[in-house]
LOKOLDREN-483706 format. One line per 10 residues: number of its first residue (from 1); for each residue x, y, z of N, C-alpha, C. Coordinates in Angstrom, 2 decimals. Layout:
% residues N
NUM) X:Y:Z:X:Y:Z:X:Y:Z  ...
% end
This chain:
% residues 373
1) 151.84:106.37:100.75:152.39:105.72:101.93:153.82:105.24:101.69  154.10:104.74:100.48:155.45:104.24:100.18:156.51:105.30:100.44  156.24:106.54:99.96:157.19:107.63:100.13:157.24:108.13:101.58  156.17:107.89:102.34:156.08:108.43:103.69:156.81:107.58:104.73  157.04:106.31:104.44:157.60:105.41:105.44:158.94:105.88:106.01  159.91:106.30:105.19:161.17:106.77:105.76:160.98:107.98:106.68  160.05:108.86:106.31:159.80:110.04:107.13:159.10:109.67:108.44  158.20:108.70:108.38:157.48:108.29:109.59:158.43:107.72:110.65  159.55:107.18:110.22:160.53:106.66:111.18:161.09:107.77:112.06  161.01:109.01:111.58:161.53:110.14:112.35:160.55:110.61:113.41
11) 159.30:110.18:113.30:158.27:110.68:114.21:158.39:109.99:115.57  158.56:110.80:116.61:158.67:110.28:117.97:157.62:110.96:118.85  157.18:110.24:119.89:156.26:110.82:120.88:155.01:111.42:120.24  154.51:110.77:119.24:153.27:111.19:118.58:152.38:109.97:118.41  151.11:110.10:118.77:150.19:108.97:118.69:149.99:108.57:117.23  150.21:107.30:116.94:150.07:106.78:115.58:148.91:105.79:115.53  147.86:106.14:114.79:146.72:105.26:114.57:146.81:104.75:113.14  146.84:103.44:112.97:146.99:102.84:111.64:145.72:102.11:111.22  145.28:102.35:109.99:144.20:101.54:109.42:144.75:100.14:109.14  143.89:99.14:109.21:144.36:97.76:109.09:145.13:97.49:107.80
21) 144.73:98.12:106.70:145.41:97.87:105.43:146.83:98.43:105.40  147.15:99.36:106.32:148.48:99.96:106.35:149.42:99.25:107.31  148.91:98.34:108.12:149.72:97.71:109.17:150.91:96.96:108.58  150.68:96.19:107.51:151.77:95.43:106.91:152.90:96.33:106.42  152.55:97.43:105.77:153.57:98.37:105.27:154.35:98.99:106.43  153.65:99.38:107.49:154.32:100.01:108.63:155.26:99.04:109.33  154.80:97.83:109.59:155.64:96.86:110.29:156.83:96.44:109.46  156.67:96.42:108.13:157.80:96.08:107.26:158.90:97.13:107.35  158.51:98.34:107.77:159.48:99.42:107.97:159.84:99.58:109.44  159.49:98.58:110.26:159.77:98.59:111.71:159.08:99.74:112.43
31) 157.88:100.08:111.98:157.08:101.12:112.63:155.86:100.44:113.24  155.77:100.45:114.57:154.62:99.81:115.23:153.60:100.86:115.64  152.38:100.74:115.15:151.35:101.72:115.52:150.89:101.53:116.96  150.51:102.64:117.59:149.96:102.56:118.94:148.55:101.97:118.92  147.80:102.33:117.89:146.41:101.86:117.76:146.20:101.34:116.34  145.52:100.21:116.23:145.14:99.65:114.93:143.63:99.75:114.80  143.16:100.28:113.68:141.72:100.43:113.45:141.26:99.44:112.39  140.14:98.80:112.63:139.57:97.88:111.64:138.05:98.03:111.64  137.46:97.95:110.45:136.00:98.11:110.35:135.40:97.27:109.23  136.23:96.52:108.52:135.76:95.76:107.36:134.95:94.54:107.81
41) 133.79:94.33:107.19:132.93:93.21:107.57:133.28:91.93:106.82  134.12:92.00:105.79:134.36:90.84:104.94:135.37:89.88:105.57  135.13:88.58:105.50:136.05:87.60:106.09:137.48:87.71:105.56  137.64:88.12:104.30:138.98:88.24:103.72:139.82:89.28:104.44  139.15:90.15:105.21:139.85:91.23:105.89:140.86:90.72:106.92  140.67:89.50:107.41:141.59:88.96:108.41:143.01:88.88:107.86  143.14:88.77:106.53:144.47:88.66:105.92:145.30:89.91:106.16  144.64:91.05:106.44:145.37:92.29:106.67:146.09:92.28:108.02  145.55:91.57:108.99:146.11:91.61:110.34:146.71:90.29:110.81  146.16:89.18:110.37:146.54:87.88:110.92:148.04:87.60:110.88
51) 148.75:87.91:109.78:150.18:87.61:109.75:150.99:88.41:110.78  150.41:89.48:111.32:151.18:90.36:112.20:150.65:90.42:113.63  149.75:89.50:113.99:149.11:89.58:115.30:150.13:89.60:116.45  151.16:88.76:116.37:152.13:88.69:117.46:152.93:89.98:117.60  153.07:90.72:116.51:153.81:91.99:116.56:152.95:93.13:117.09  151.65:92.86:117.25:150.73:93.92:117.67:150.23:93.73:119.10  150.91:92.88:119.87:150.44:92.58:121.23:150.35:93.82:122.11  151.24:94.78:121.89:151.24:95.99:122.71:150.40:97.11:122.10  149.86:96.87:120.92:149.01:97.88:120.28:147.57:97.74:120.78  146.79:98.78:120.57:145.38:98.80:120.94:144.56:98.56:119.69
61) 143.50:97.77:119.80:142.61:97.53:118.67:141.36:98.38:118.83  141.10:99.24:117.86:139.84:99.99:117.78:139.05:99.38:116.64  137.89:98.82:116.95:137.14:98.10:115.92:135.70:98.58:115.84  135.19:98.59:114.61:133.77:98.81:114.44:133.05:97.55:114.88  131.95:97.69:115.60:131.27:96.49:116.12:130.74:95.62:114.99  130.67:96.17:113.78:130.23:95.38:112.63:131.39:94.67:111.93  132.61:94.80:112.47:133.80:94.26:111.82:133.76:92.74:111.73  134.60:92.22:110.82:134.80:90.78:110.74:135.19:90.26:112.13  134.39:89.40:112.75:134.66:88.95:114.13:136.02:88.31:114.31  136.53:87.64:113.26:137.81:86.95:113.41:138.94:87.92:113.69
71) 138.87:89.13:113.12:139.89:90.13:113.40:139.92:90.46:114.89  138.75:90.59:115.48:138.66:90.96:116.89:139.07:89.79:117.78  138.56:88.59:117.50:138.86:87.43:118.33:140.33:87.03:118.24  140.95:87.27:117.08:142.34:86.84:116.89:143.34:87.83:117.45  142.89:89.04:117.76:143.81:90.07:118.25:144.34:89.67:119.62  145.65:89.72:119.79:146.28:89.22:121.01:146.42:90.29:122.09  146.31:91.56:121.72:146.44:92.62:122.70:145.26:92.65:123.66  145.50:93.11:124.88:144.45:93.12:125.90:143.61:94.38:125.88  144.05:95.40:125.15:143.32:96.68:125.14:142.56:96.83:123.82  141.25:96.86:123.93:140.39:96.94:122.75:139.22:97.88:123.04
81) 138.75:98.55:122.00:137.59:99.43:122.15:136.70:99.29:120.92  135.40:99.10:121.14:134.44:98.97:120.05:133.73:100.29:119.79  133.46:100.56:118.53:132.80:101.80:118.13:131.78:101.49:117.04  130.80:102.36:116.88:129.82:102.14:115.82:129.22:103.45:115.36  128.76:103.46:114.11:128.06:104.63:113.58:126.61:104.31:113.28  126.29:103.03:113.17:124.94:102.72:112.70:124.36:101.41:113.23  124.96:100.78:114.22:124.36:99.57:114.78:123.17:99.95:115.65  121.97:99.63:115.19:120.76:100.00:115.93:120.68:99.26:117.26  121.16:98.02:117.30:121.13:97.27:118.55:122.00:97.95:119.60  123.19:98.39:119.18:124.11:99.04:120.12:123.62:100.44:120.48
91) 123.24:101.24:119.49:122.90:102.63:119.74:121.54:102.79:120.41  120.54:102.05:119.97:119.18:102.23:120.51:118.97:101.48:121.82  119.77:100.46:122.09:119.57:99.68:123.31:120.76:99.77:124.25  121.93:99.29:123.84:123.07:99.27:124.75:123.53:100.67:125.16  123.72:101.53:124.17:124.22:102.88:124.47:123.21:103.67:125.29  121.93:103.53:124.95:120.89:104.26:125.68:120.79:103.81:127.13  120.93:102.51:127.37:120.76:101.97:128.72:122.05:101.99:129.54  123.19:101.76:128.90:124.45:101.61:129.61:125.39:102.80:129.46  124.98:103.80:128.66:125.80:105.00:128.45:127.21:104.62:128.01  127.30:103.84:126.95:128.59:103.35:126.46:129.42:104.44:125.79
101) 128.75:105.44:125.23:129.44:106.53:124.52:130.38:105.99:123.44  129.86:105.07:122.64:130.69:104.43:121.62:130.31:104.87:120.22  129.43:105.87:120.11:128.96:106.29:118.79:129.95:107.23:118.13  130.12:107.07:116.84:130.98:107.95:116.05:130.16:108.52:114.90  130.64:109.58:114.26:129.91:110.13:113.10:129.79:109.08:112.00  128.96:109.35:111.00:128.78:108.38:109.91:130.11:107.94:109.31  130.22:106.67:108.99:131.47:106.18:108.39:131.16:105.14:107.33  131.97:105.16:106.30:131.87:104.15:105.24:133.18:103.41:105.05  134.19:103.76:105.85:135.47:103.08:105.73:136.21:103.13:107.05  137.27:102.35:107.14:138.09:102.32:108.35:138.79:103.66:108.58
111) 139.03:104.42:107.51:139.64:105.74:107.66:138.79:106.63:108.55  137.48:106.58:108.35:136.58:107.40:109.16:136.63:106.99:110.62  136.71:105.68:110.87:136.79:105.21:112.25:138.06:105.73:112.91  139.18:105.64:112.20:140.45:106.10:112.75:140.44:107.60:113.03  139.92:108.37:112.09:139.86:109.83:112.27:138.91:110.19:113.40  137.76:109.52:113.48:136.79:109.79:114.54:137.38:109.47:115.91  138.16:108.39:115.99:138.81:108.04:117.25:139.80:109.13:117.66  140.58:109.61:116.70:141.53:110.68:116.99:140.81:111.94:117.48  139.69:112.26:116.84:138.90:113.42:117.26:138.36:113.24:118.67  137.87:112.03:118.97:137.31:111.74:120.29:138.38:111.83:121.38
121) 139.63:111.54:121.02:140.73:111.61:121.99:141.30:113.01:122.12  140.74:113.96:121.36:141.17:115.35:121.47:142.40:115.70:120.67  142.74:114.91:119.68:143.92:115.19:118.86:143.73:116.48:118.07  144.77:117.30:118.03:144.73:118.55:117.27:146.16:119.05:117.08  146.70:118.98:115.87:146.02:118.59:114.63:145.99:117.08:114.43  145.18:116.66:113.49:145.17:115.27:113.03:145.85:115.25:111.67  146.89:114.45:111.54:147.68:114.40:110.31:147.36:113.11:109.56  146.89:113.25:108.34:146.56:112.10:107.49:147.78:111.75:106.64  148.23:110.52:106.75:149.38:110.05:105.98:148.95:108.85:105.13  149.18:108.94:103.83:148.82:107.83:102.95:147.34:107.72:102.67
131) 146.58:108.74:103.04:145.13:108.73:102.75:144.95:109.38:101.38  145.24:108.62:100.33:145.21:109.16:98.97:143.79:109.27:98.43  142.92:108.32:98.82:141.53:108.28:98.33:141.47:108.28:96.81  142.50:107.73:96.21:142.58:107.58:94.75:143.62:106.50:94.46  143.57:105.95:93.26:144.56:104.95:92.86:145.75:105.66:92.24  146.92:105.49:92.85:148.14:106.13:92.36:149.15:105.06:91.93  149.87:105.35:90.88:150.95:104.48:90.40:150.47:103.06:90.11  149.20:102.94:89.69:148.67:101.64:89.29:148.44:100.67:90.42  148.38:101.18:91.67:148.16:100.30:92.81:147.00:100.82:93.65  146.33:99.88:94.36:145.23:100.28:95.23:145.70:100.60:96.64
141) 146.81:99.95:97.07:147.36:100.19:98.40:148.88:100.22:98.31  149.51:100.65:99.39:150.96:100.79:99.41:151.65:99.43:99.41  152.92:99.44:99.00:153.73:98.24:99.01:153.81:97.70:100.44  153.64:96.38:100.57:153.64:95.77:101.90:152.25:95.44:102.39  151.23:96.04:101.76:149.85:95.72:102.10:149.49:94.35:101.52  148.46:93.73:102.09:148.02:92.42:101.59:147.41:92.56:100.21  146.61:93.62:100.02:145.96:93.86:98.73:146.55:95.11:98.10  147.17:94.97:96.93:147.77:96.12:96.25:147.27:96.29:94.83  146.70:95.24:94.26:146.30:95.29:92.85:144.92:95.92:92.69  144.78:96.74:91.66:143.47:97.32:91.33:142.59:96.22:90.74
151) 141.40:96.02:91.28:140.52:94.98:90.73:140.28:95.19:89.24  140.32:94.12:88.45:140.11:94.26:87.00:138.72:94.79:86.68  138.65:95.62:85.65:137.39:96.18:85.14:136.68:97.08:86.16  137.42:97.53:87.17:136.77:98.42:88.15:136.51:99.79:87.52  135.32:100.30:87.73:134.96:101.61:87.21:135.67:102.69:88.01  136.34:103.61:87.32:137.05:104.70:87.98:136.43:106.03:87.59  136.41:106.95:88.54:135.80:108.27:88.35:136.89:109.34:88.45  136.88:110.27:87.52:137.85:111.37:87.54:137.42:112.41:88.56  138.32:112.76:89.49:138.02:113.75:90.53:139.21:114.69:90.67  139.03:115.87:91.30:140.13:116.81:91.47:141.22:116.25:92.38
161) 142.47:116.43:91.97:143.59:116.01:92.80:144.09:117.16:93.66  144.82:116.83:94.71:145.33:117.85:95.62:146.30:118.80:94.93  146.99:118.33:93.89:147.98:119.17:93.20:147.38:119.91:92.00  146.06:119.86:91.84:145.42:120.55:90.73:145.20:119.68:89.52  145.81:118.52:89.49:145.59:117.59:88.39:144.37:116.70:88.67  144.06:115.84:87.72:142.94:114.92:87.89:143.46:113.57:88.36  142.78:112.98:89.33:143.12:111.63:89.78:141.88:110.75:89.59  142.07:109.47:89.73:140.97:108.54:89.46:140.70:107.67:90.69  139.42:107.60:91.04:138.99:106.85:92.22:137.81:105.95:91.88  137.71:104.80:92.55:136.50:103.98:92.41:135.36:104.64:93.18
171) 134.12:104.30:92.88:132.97:104.93:93.56:133.06:104.88:95.08  133.57:103.77:95.64:133.64:103.65:97.09:134.54:104.72:97.70  135.70:104.96:97.07:136.62:105.97:97.60:136.07:107.38:97.41  135.29:107.59:96.36:134.64:108.89:96.16:133.68:109.16:97.31  132.89:108.15:97.67:131.98:108.27:98.81:132.75:108.48:100.10  133.83:107.73:100.28:134.65:107.87:101.49:135.17:109.29:101.64  135.59:109.88:100.54:136.11:111.26:100.59:135.02:112.24:101.02  133.83:112.10:100.46:132.73:113.02:100.79:132.36:112.90:102.27  132.29:111.66:102.78:131.96:111.46:104.19:133.05:112.03:105.08  134.31:111.84:104.71:135.43:112.40:105.47:135.34:113.92:105.53
181) 135.03:114.54:104.41:134.90:116.00:104.37:133.78:116.47:105.30  132.66:115.76:105.31:131.55:116.12:106.19:131.95:115.99:107.65  132.68:114.94:107.99:133.10:114.74:109.38:134.11:115.80:109.81  134.97:116.22:108.89:135.94:117.28:109.20:135.21:118.58:109.51  134.16:118.87:108.75:133.41:120.11:108.95:132.71:120.15:110.31  132.41:118.99:110.88:131.69:118.93:112.16:132.60:119.21:113.35  133.92:119.14:113.17:134.84:119.24:114.30:135.70:120.50:114.20  136.06:121.09:115.36:136.88:122.31:115.33:138.37:122.05:115.14  138.82:120.80:115.29:140.25:120.54:115.21:140.76:120.65:113.77  142.04:120.91:113.64:142.67:120.99:112.33:142.96:119.59:111.81
191) 142.75:119.41:110.52:143.10:118.15:109.85:144.05:118.49:108.71  145.18:117.82:108.68:146.21:118.08:107.67:146.39:116.84:106.80  146.26:117.00:105.50:146.52:115.91:104.57:147.93:116.06:104.01  148.67:114.96:104.01:150.03:115.00:103.47:150.13:114.27:102.13  148.99:113.88:101.58:148.97:113.20:100.28:148.94:114.26:99.18  150.10:114.67:98.72:150.19:115.77:97.76:149.72:115.38:96.37  149.67:114.09:96.08:149.25:113.62:94.75:147.89:112.94:94.78  147.30:112.81:95.96:146.03:112.12:96.09:144.84:113.01:95.79  143.68:112.59:96.23:142.45:113.35:96.01:142.45:114.62:96.86  141.84:115.66:96.35:141.67:116.89:97.11:140.63:116.64:98.21
201) 140.99:116.92:99.46:140.08:116.74:100.59:139.69:118.12:101.11  138.50:118.55:100.79:138.04:119.87:101.22:137.95:119.92:102.74  138.45:121.01:103.31:138.42:121.17:104.76:139.72:120.78:105.43  140.58:120.06:104.70:141.87:119.65:105.25:142.97:120.54:104.68  143.91:120.93:105.53:145.09:121.66:105.05:145.97:120.68:104.27  146.72:121.20:103.32:147.60:120.36:102.51:149.04:120.77:102.75  149.83:119.85:103.30:151.23:120.14:103.58:152.08:118.89:103.35  153.34:119.07:102.94:154.24:117.92:102.82:154.49:117.32:104.20  154.62:116.00:104.28:154.82:115.34:105.57:156.08:115.84:106.27  157.15:116.05:105.51:158.39:116.51:106.12:158.19:117.86:106.82
211) 157.45:118.76:106.18:157.16:120.06:106.79:156.32:119.90:108.06  155.35:119.00:108.01:154.50:118.76:109.18:155.33:118.24:110.35  156.25:117.32:110.06:157.11:116.77:111.11:157.97:117.85:111.73  158.50:118.74:110.89:159.41:119.78:111.37:158.70:120.91:112.11  157.39:121.09:111.85:156.68:122.23:112.44:155.58:121.82:113.42  154.77:120.86:113.04:153.60:120.52:113.84:153.87:119.45:114.90  154.87:118.61:114.67:155.07:117.46:115.54:156.32:117.57:116.40  156.76:118.78:116.65:157.96:118.96:117.47:157.66:118.93:118.97  156.41:119.23:119.32:156.04:119.20:120.73:155.84:117.75:121.16  156.65:117.28:122.13:156.54:115.87:122.53:155.22:115.58:123.25
221) 154.68:114.43:122.98:153.43:113.99:123.61:153.72:112.71:124.39  153.26:112.67:125.63:153.44:111.47:126.45:152.38:110.45:126.04  152.66:109.76:124.94:151.68:108.83:124.39:151.36:107.71:125.38  152.39:107.16:126.01:152.16:106.08:126.97:151.29:106.56:128.12  151.55:107.78:128.59:150.75:108.32:129.69:149.30:108.51:129.29  149.09:108.98:128.06:147.72:109.20:127.56:146.97:107.88:127.50  147.61:106.86:126.94:146.94:105.57:126.76:146.76:104.83:128.08  147.75:104.94:128.98:147.64:104.27:130.28:146.58:104.92:131.16  146.26:106.19:130.90:145.26:106.89:131.71:143.84:106.45:131.38  143.69:105.76:130.26:142.36:105.27:129.87:142.05:103.98:130.61
231) 140.84:103.88:131.15:140.41:102.66:131.82:140.01:101.64:130.76  140.76:100.56:130.66:140.53:99.59:129.60:139.69:98.40:130.04  139.36:98.34:131.32:138.48:97.25:131.76:137.06:97.54:131.31  136.23:96.52:131.08:134.86:96.75:130.61:134.08:97.64:131.57  133.29:98.55:131.00:132.51:99.48:131.81:131.37:98.77:132.53  130.87:97.68:131.94:129.77:96.92:132.53:130.08:95.43:132.46  129.61:94.70:133.47:129.88:93.27:133.47:128.92:92.54:132.52  129.17:91.26:132.37:128.39:90.46:131.42:126.93:90.37:131.81  126.64:90.47:133.11:125.26:90.33:133.56:124.37:91.43:133.00  124.86:92.68:133.05:124.06:93.81:132.54:123.81:93.66:131.05
241) 124.83:93.25:130.32:124.68:93.07:128.87:123.74:91.91:128.57  123.89:90.82:129.33:123.05:89.65:129.12:121.59:89.97:129.40  121.34:90.77:130.44:119.96:91.15:130.77:119.34:91.97:129.65  120.14:92.87:129.06:119.62:93.68:127.95:119.34:92.82:126.73  120.24:91.90:126.45:120.02:91.00:125.32:118.75:90.18:125.51  118.53:89.73:126.74:117.32:88.96:127.02:116.07:89.81:126.82  116.15:91.08:127.24:115.01:91.98:127.08:114.68:92.18:125.60  115.73:92.43:124.80:115.52:92.63:123.37:114.95:91.36:122.74  115.50:90.22:123.14:115.03:88.96:122.58:113.57:88.69:122.94  113.20:89.01:124.17:111.80:88.83:124.59:110.87:89.69:123.75
251) 111.30:90.91:123.47:110.47:91.81:122.66:110.35:91.29:121.22  111.43:90.73:120.71:111.39:90.16:119.36:110.43:88.98:119.29  110.46:88.15:120.32:109.54:87.00:120.36:108.10:87.47:120.46  107.86:88.51:121.28:106.52:89.10:121.37:106.07:89.62:120.01  106.97:90.33:119.33:106.65:90.87:118.01:106.28:89.75:117.05  107.10:88.71:117.05:106.85:87.58:116.14:105.49:86.93:116.44  105.18:86.75:117.73:103.90:86.14:118.10:102.73:87.02:117.70  102.85:88.33:117.94:101.76:89.24:117.60:101.59:89.37:116.09  102.70:89.24:115.35:102.59:89.21:113.89:101.76:88.00:113.46  101.97:86.88:114.16:101.20:85.68:113.85:99.71:85.88:114.08
261) 99.37:86.56:115.18:97.95:86.82:115.46:97.36:87.75:114.39  98.10:88.81:114.07:97.62:89.76:113.07:97.47:89.11:111.70  98.43:88.25:111.37:98.39:87.55:110.08:97.14:86.66:110.00  96.86:85.96:111.10:95.68:85.08:111.12:94.39:85.87:110.96  94.29:87.02:111.66:93.09:87.85:111.54:92.90:88.34:110.11  94.00:88.83:109.50:93.90:89.33:108.13:93.56:88.21:107.16  94.10:87.03:107.42:93.81:85.88:106.57:92.34:85.48:106.68  91.78:85.57:107.89:90.36:85.25:108.09:89.47:86.22:107.32  89.85:87.51:107.34:89.08:88.50:106.59:89.16:88.19:105.09  90.36:87.80:104.64:90.54:87.48:103.23:89.67:86.29:102.83
271) 89.59:85.29:103.71:88.75:84.12:103.42:87.27:84.48:103.44  86.90:85.40:104.36:85.51:85.86:104.42:85.13:86.55:103.11  86.09:87.31:102.58:85.85:88.02:101.33:85.56:87.05:100.19  86.22:85.91:100.21:86.03:84.94:99.12:84.74:84.13:99.29  84.13:84.23:100.49:82.88:83.50:100.75:81.70:84.43:100.47  81.10:84.30:99.32:80.04:85.21:98.90:78.76:85.07:99.74  78.65:83.97:100.50:77.42:83.75:101.26:77.41:84.50:102.59  78.58:85.05:102.99:78.68:85.75:104.27:78.45:87.23:104.05  77.50:87.79:104.78:77.23:89.22:104.69:77.96:89.94:105.82  78.75:90.91:105.47:79.49:91.68:106.49:80.02:92.95:105.84
281) 80.47:93.87:106.69:81.05:95.11:106.21:82.55:94.88:106.00  82.92:94.55:104.77:84.31:94.23:104.47:85.25:95.40:104.76  84.80:96.61:104.43:85.64:97.79:104.66:85.92:97.95:106.15  84.93:97.72:106.98:85.11:97.83:108.42:86.11:96.78:108.92  86.00:95.56:108.42:86.91:94.49:108.83:88.34:94.79:108.37  88.47:95.31:107.16:89.79:95.67:106.64:90.41:96.79:107.48  89.60:97.82:107.78:90.10:98.94:108.59:90.56:98.46:109.96  89.84:97.51:110.53:90.23:96.98:111.84:91.59:96.28:111.76  91.79:95.52:110.70:93.08:94.85:110.50:94.21:95.87:110.37  93.97:96.94:109.61:94.99:97.97:109.42:95.28:98.70:110.73
291) 94.23:98.95:111.53:94.43:99.60:112.84:95.28:98.71:113.74  95.02:97.41:113.72:95.80:96.48:114.53:97.27:96.50:114.10  97.50:96.56:112.79:98.88:96.61:112.28:99.56:97.90:112.72  98.85:99.02:112.64:99.41:100.30:113.05:99.80:100.30:114.52  98.95:99.72:115.38:99.26:99.64:116.81:100.48:98.75:117.06  100.58:97.68:116.28:101.73:96.77:116.41:103.03:97.50:116.09  103.04:98.25:114.99:104.24:98.99:114.58:104.62:100.01:115.63  103.64:100.70:116.18:103.90:101.72:117.20:104.44:101.08:118.48  103.85:99.97:118.91:104.25:99.32:120.15:105.67:98.77:120.07  106.03:98.23:118.92:107.34:97.58:118.79:108.30:98.40:117.93
301) 108.07:99.69:117.85:108.90:100.56:117.01:110.38:100.45:117.36  110.69:100.44:118.63:112.10:100.43:119.05:112.81:99.16:118.60  112.16:98.03:118.73:112.80:96.78:118.34:112.81:96.62:116.82  111.80:97.15:116.14:111.76:97.06:114.68:112.90:97.87:114.06  113.29:98.97:114.73:114.37:99.81:114.19:115.68:99.04:114.06  115.84:97.96:114.83:117.07:97.18:114.75:117.29:96.64:113.34  116.20:96.20:112.71:116.34:95.58:111.38:115.58:96.33:110.30  115.19:97.58:110.59:114.38:98.34:109.63:115.08:98.52:108.29  116.37:98.87:108.33:117.09:99.11:107.08:117.19:97.84:106.24  117.29:96.69:106.89:117.37:95.42:106.15:116.06:95.10:105.46
311) 114.96:95.70:105.93:113.65:95.44:105.36:113.33:96.32:104.15  114.18:97.30:103.88:113.82:98.33:102.90:113.46:97.76:101.53  114.21:96.77:101.07:113.93:96.21:99.74:112.54:95.58:99.71  112.21:94.82:100.75:110.87:94.22:100.82:109.81:95.29:100.97  110.10:96.32:101.77:109.15:97.41:101.99:108.87:98.16:100.70  109.91:98.40:99.91:109.73:99.11:98.65:108.82:98.34:97.70  108.99:97.02:97.66:108.14:96.19:96.79:106.68:96.25:97.23  106.45:96.26:98.54:105.08:96.32:99.06:104.46:97.68:98.77  105.23:98.74:99.00:104.72:100.10:98.73:104.38:100.27:97.25  105.24:99.74:96.39:104.96:99.82:94.94:103.66:99.12:94.60
321) 103.43:97.95:95.21:102.19:97.21:94.96:100.98:98.00:95.48  101.12:98.65:96.63:100.03:99.45:97.18:99.69:100.63:96.26  100.72:101.22:95.68:100.49:102.33:94.75:99.76:101.85:93.50  100.10:100.67:93.03:99.42:100.10:91.86:97.94:99.84:92.16  97.67:99.35:93.37:96.28:99.08:93.77:95.48:100.38:93.84  96.10:101.42:94.44:95.42:102.70:94.58:95.15:103.34:93.22  96.04:103.10:92.25:95.89:103.72:90.93:94.93:102.96:90.03  94.55:101.76:90.43:93.65:100.94:89.60:92.25:101.54:89.59  91.71:101.78:88.40:90.39:102.40:88.27:89.31:101.39:87.88  89.71:100.24:87.41:88.74:99.26:86.92:88.41:98.17:87.95
331) 89.17:98.15:89.05:88.94:97.11:90.05:87.70:97.42:90.88  86.99:96.37:91.25:85.82:96.54:92.12:86.28:96.82:93.55  85.34:97.27:94.37:85.64:97.56:95.77:86.18:96.31:96.47  85.54:95.17:96.23:85.98:93.93:96.86:87.38:93.53:96.39  87.65:93.74:95.10:88.97:93.39:94.56:90.07:94.23:95.20  89.79:95.53:95.38:90.79:96.41:95.99:91.05:96.00:97.44  89.99:95.68:98.18:90.17:95.25:99.57:90.95:93.95:99.62  90.64:93.04:98.71:91.36:91.76:98.65:92.84:91.98:98.36  93.15:92.85:97.41:94.55:93.13:97.06:95.29:93.79:98.22  94.60:94.71:98.91:95.23:95.39:100.04:95.48:94.42:101.20
341) 94.57:93.48:101.37:94.79:92.47:102.40:96.02:91.63:102.07  96.25:91.36:100.80:97.44:90.60:100.39:98.71:91.36:100.74  98.71:92.68:100.54:99.90:93.47:100.90:100.07:93.51:102.41  98.96:93.55:103.16:99.05:93.52:104.62:99.63:92.19:105.09  99.18:91.10:104.48:99.74:89.79:104.81:101.23:89.74:104.49  101.63:90.38:103.39:103.05:90.43:103.03:103.84:91.19:104.08  103.28:92.28:104.61:103.96:93.05:105.66:104.17:92.19:106.91  103.15:91.45:107.29:103.28:90.58:108.46:104.33:89.50:108.22  104.37:88.95:107.01:105.36:87.91:106.71:106.78:88.47:106.82  106.99:89.67:106.29:108.33:90.28:106.33:108.75:90.55:107.77
351) 107.85:91.13:108.55:108.15:91.41:109.96:108.49:90.13:110.71  107.69:89.10:110.50:107.92:87.83:111.19:109.27:87.24:110.82  109.60:87.28:109.54:110.86:86.71:109.05:112.06:87.42:109.68  112.03:88.76:109.68:113.18:89.49:110.21:113.25:89.38:111.73  112.11:89.40:112.41:112.11:89.26:113.86:112.70:87.91:114.27  112.34:86.87:113.54:112.86:85.53:113.83:114.36:85.46:113.56  114.79:86.06:112.45:116.21:86.05:112.10:117.05:86.78:113.15  116.59:87.97:113.54:117.34:88.76:114.53:117.32:88.06:115.89  116.21:87.42:116.22:116.12:86.69:117.48:117.16:85.57:117.54  117.37:84.89:116.43:118.39:83.84:116.37:119.78:84.43:116.58
361) 120.03:85.59:115.94:121.33:86.25:116.10:121.56:86.68:117.54  120.51:87.21:118.17:120.64:87.66:119.55:120.86:86.46:120.48  120.23:85.34:120.15:120.48:84.13:120.92:121.95:83.73:120.85  122.54:83.90:119.67:123.97:83.61:119.51:124.82:84.58:120.33  124.42:85.86:120.33:125.14:86.86:121.12:125.06:86.53:122.61  123.92:86.04:123.05:123.77:85.66:124.46:124.73:84.53:124.82  124.90:83.57:123.91:125.83:82.47:124.15:127.26:82.98:124.24  127.60:83.88:123.30:128.95:84.46:123.30:129.19:85.21:124.60  128.22:86.02:125.02:128.36:86.80:126.24:128.46:85.89:127.47  127.65:84.83:127.49:127.64:83.90:128.62:129.00:83.22:128.77
371) 129.64:82.95:127.62:130.93:82.27:127.65:132.09:83.24:127.86  131.77:84.53:127.93:132.81:85.52:128.19:133.75:85.74:127.04  133.28:85.51:125.81:134.15:85.67:124.63:134.09:87.08:124.11
% end
């Protein structure tokens, strides 16, 4: 990026989308991007944009809906667009019901969001500038960025460079490169990388920026006309969104309540098992509890998908315990049923915990929406 700044000053009538980490470098060279992209969830990310908010009033903010909220709330420009690759609440509920068309291909970095936005706008070719995907000259970002120092003791991986040499990248940038290559393969448009010393990006043409400016960017583009033609007012009013949030919240409360009923039933069976004076078919009672749990999962599948990925660690621990129980050869029939009931109770506890947590978050979203923020 450092070497590209003087050349970028020559670029006229071409849409410029800047990742948040590049904004400081661009503005220091008096280059104002038409669109700023941000997707970082970490609070420290605000440092990339906050010092320059007043200079970005005429720019458009493209943000991942999972982004640090302060970046979005602090942005002074009136034109903003939200995008997502994996928000289950947005994709499974809002997008399905309101046809928001805000989904983008998988992304692990703000670079993917910026490239996906360019693809969605029909850009061809898409020119990557300063997308090194490797640490060059002992720095993590270009001069003028908020963060430029390589974190101490960071593990670096040797990967092929665009010029045939070896470059070094942290694991995150290695993943970012692979995802970018996959997204490039999905689209028919040309992608040109101008990072001659950075990582090799399969699927992207490699050309010097000066050559690209002289050959690819000579056709003028009415950038203002393109951006003004987009309807920037919200597609749906707050009422429609609030109604959907209420529906999701109601389903979460139902799920939480039904988990409580199922937990109580399973607990009663467990207590019956410990009471040797009660004669009953324990296997039948256990099977009934499992059938109830299966029906619960099926009925609330759509709402459970919102937080399913967050449950994976707890789910893995439960599955491992179930495998241990199944592999046990010395346990009695009653002992196995008792152990399986404990794992069933654990499943209900996990579901209840996450349903309650997400319900609280949705309640907060309802307040935000009600206040028009």
